[in-house]
C-alpha positions, 0 to 999 in steps of 0.5 A: 448048689454045692459046686457053686458054693465051692466055686465061690469059695475058691474064687474068693480065696484066690482073690484074697491071695492075689490082693494080699500081694498088693501091700508088699509089691506097693514098694516096688514101683518106687524102689524100681525107679530108684534102681532103674535110674541108678543103673541107667547112669552107672552101667559101663555101656552107658558111660561109654556112650556118654563120657560126661557121666564119669563125673565122680559126684554124679556117679556117687549120686546114681550109685546111691540111688541104685543101692536104695532101690536094691534094698527092696529087691534084695529082700523080697522074701522078707517083704512078702512074709510081712506084707502078705501076713498084714495084707490078709489080716483083718485085725491087729495088723501090727501083731501080724507084721511082727509075727510075719517077721518072727515066723520068717526068721524062725523058718530059716533059722530052723532050716539052717539047724536041720541042714547043719545037723544032717551034714548038708550045709554047703561049706563056702569057706575060702571061696570067692563070692561068685564061687560061693553063690554058685556052690550054694545054688547047686545045692538049692541053698542061699543066704538070707539075712546072714542065715545059710538056708534052703533057697525058698526064694519069695515062695518062702515069704509068701507061704510064711505070710499065709501060715501067719494069717491062719494062726493069727486069725484063730489066736487073736480070738482064742480064750485063755485062762484069766491068769494068762490074760496078758498073753491073750489076743495079739500078744499070743500070735508071735508066741504061737508062730515060733513052734508053728513055723518050726514045724513048717521048717521041718516040712519044708526040709523034707518036701521042698526039694521035690516041690522045687523040682516041680516048680523048676519044671513048670518054669521051663515049660512056661519059658519054652511055650514061646509066643503061644505062651505069651499070647495065652498069658496076655489073654488070661491076664486081661480076662481075670482083671474084671474079677480082681484075680489078675494079681494071683497070676501076675505076681507069682510070675514076677517074683517067683521061679514061675517067671523063670530062673536066670543066672546073671553075673554068676548069681541066680535070680528067680522071677522076672522083676529081680532078674531084670533089675539085676540085668540093668545093674550088671550091664550087657545084653538083656535076656528077652525071656525076662521081659516077655510078659511085660514089654507088650503091655506098654504097647497096648496100654499106650497105643492100643487103648488109645486106638480103641478110644478113638474108635469109640469117639468116631462112632459117637453121634455127632451131637455127643462127640464134644463131650465124648471126646473130652472124656475119652481123651482124658482116659486115653492120656492117663493110660498113655502116661501112667498105664492106668487103664481102668476108665477105658477098659471097664467102660467097654466092658460095661457097655459090651462085654464082647468088646472086652473079649476082643480087647483080651485077644488083641492084648495077647496078640500084641504081647506075643508080637512085641516079645517075638520082635525082641523088645526087652523092657520091663517095669515092676508096675505101671506100663505107661510112658513114664516107666517106659522112659525109665526102664526102656529108653534110659537103659540104652540100646540093649532094651531095644526100646525103639520096637515099642513105638514101631509096634505101637503104630500097628497096634493103634491101627489094629485096635482102631479098625477092629473096635470101629468095625465091631461097634458099628456091626453089632451096634454096641452102645459105647459112650455117645451112642445111647438111644435113651438120652442117658448121661454120657459117662465112662464107667468104673470097675465098681458099677461094671462089676455090679452090672455083671453080677461079679462079687469081689472081697469088697462086696463081702463087708458084714452088714449091721445086724439088728438081732436082739441080744439073747439071755443066758450064754451068748456067742461073741457075735450076739454079745457084740450086737447087744453091746452096739445096741447098749451104746446107742446103736451104730449111729452113736458109735465113733470108734472101737478099741481095746486095751489088755482088759477094757473094751473102749467105745467112743460115742457121740452121745453118752446119755444113750449108753446103757451101763446097767445092761452092759454090766448086768446082762452083757457080762462086763466085770465093771464099767467106767466113762471117761469123757465120751469114751465108755470103758467096759471091763472084759479081761482078755475077751475085750479084744475079741469083742472089739474085733466082732464089733468092728466087723459088724459095723464095717470098721477097719483099723 
């Protein structure tokens, strides 16, 4: 029993960690499009091919777009520090954001102080920008927001966000003396973050050089794994998708040293996204090692899954083909244009997990072959036609964009015949082949995971408790349950909030609110009603009760 619980906790933690990346990386598609378009029309190679692009106004506009996009890619560590903290926090996300920013600045300010006082700070006076960057990189240092510090790259931002989350989680519910009520709850978090991140900076100062050497060695191992490594990455990434764990694999590779360390134009870049954007802006040949985990995704999203959809269509019963065809065509078109593959992938995962396993192997094979043939295009996210044009075709011949449709034809054929053989051989009940006359539909991830017994963070929403409030000293949870009942129950509560001292609950019917119980039995120091809002005075504890009630009712901020 214990190993099973430990495994569930590990899976939950890994999924939470991966999902926390979603907020900081959500800005990258838009930023990537801006920088991709700008770079496509401002690099020297493209201008030589199309002299009309030398127009000053056109170059100004394209350069403007490129700089807009670079604002995100040049500050990824900070974006991750704030984004991960906010993504992990369940409550008071504004406090988490401020604490993430302050924690990040504190970390690098203290690292600068430690490097300076120990005489390890690299002197870049009199050096050119390129020479200064190389000198800093040689000593594993860099400049972050004008602060010369240790080069933690995106890892520094991620670790800062995680530390802020744990401090935030405890501090917002921490009881403080009543005279310090103003500094309780969300206002306490940034206060505590400064000393905590200072201690973290000291730990980084002594430990990080060894950790970084290990990460660099692992990065080299990944890069040297060649086609086998690309194949395994593709297979594992697809197998993690149903469990919601693929983000924990993808984003460290895309944004940290695990994806590789690349020197472009005399500057070091870590992670595949930052390196690719730098390659686009710098011009010249693109290192295929940067794009090896991305190029093949375009192929199987656009061609492979289309072949699988056609196989399912041809295997459907004649009388069902019209409806099956319309459903599969829409799903295949979505995957082809945008790279959104959920309707197709989760459909054959729902009807036959073995088909999904076949897809994972074919996807890994496609990625390995595409990379081995020299394809050199990448996107921050969304491997479909739109991004293929922006990050592949528009960047000119240096991306070898023509490899994709060539490999795509073979990938389409491979998926079609393998899926058709498997469906007929093992009589998989893909859409239109059902024996019970059930409705013909494509299946989404929620119902598929439910069928498979797979639980993700979304399944862990707290249920409403119906326990009676206890007399005497109650836990925060019991007090919150009793307050819900005293406000007429869950169905009568519309919103829950708190200021410095007051718990504010908006209700539908204020006649159901039992103010006497709230004051006499549930510890409120006072009670007031303003319209449909009940205000119970709990001092600094009001914020804690707000969060407990929100958890019980499944409310989000």
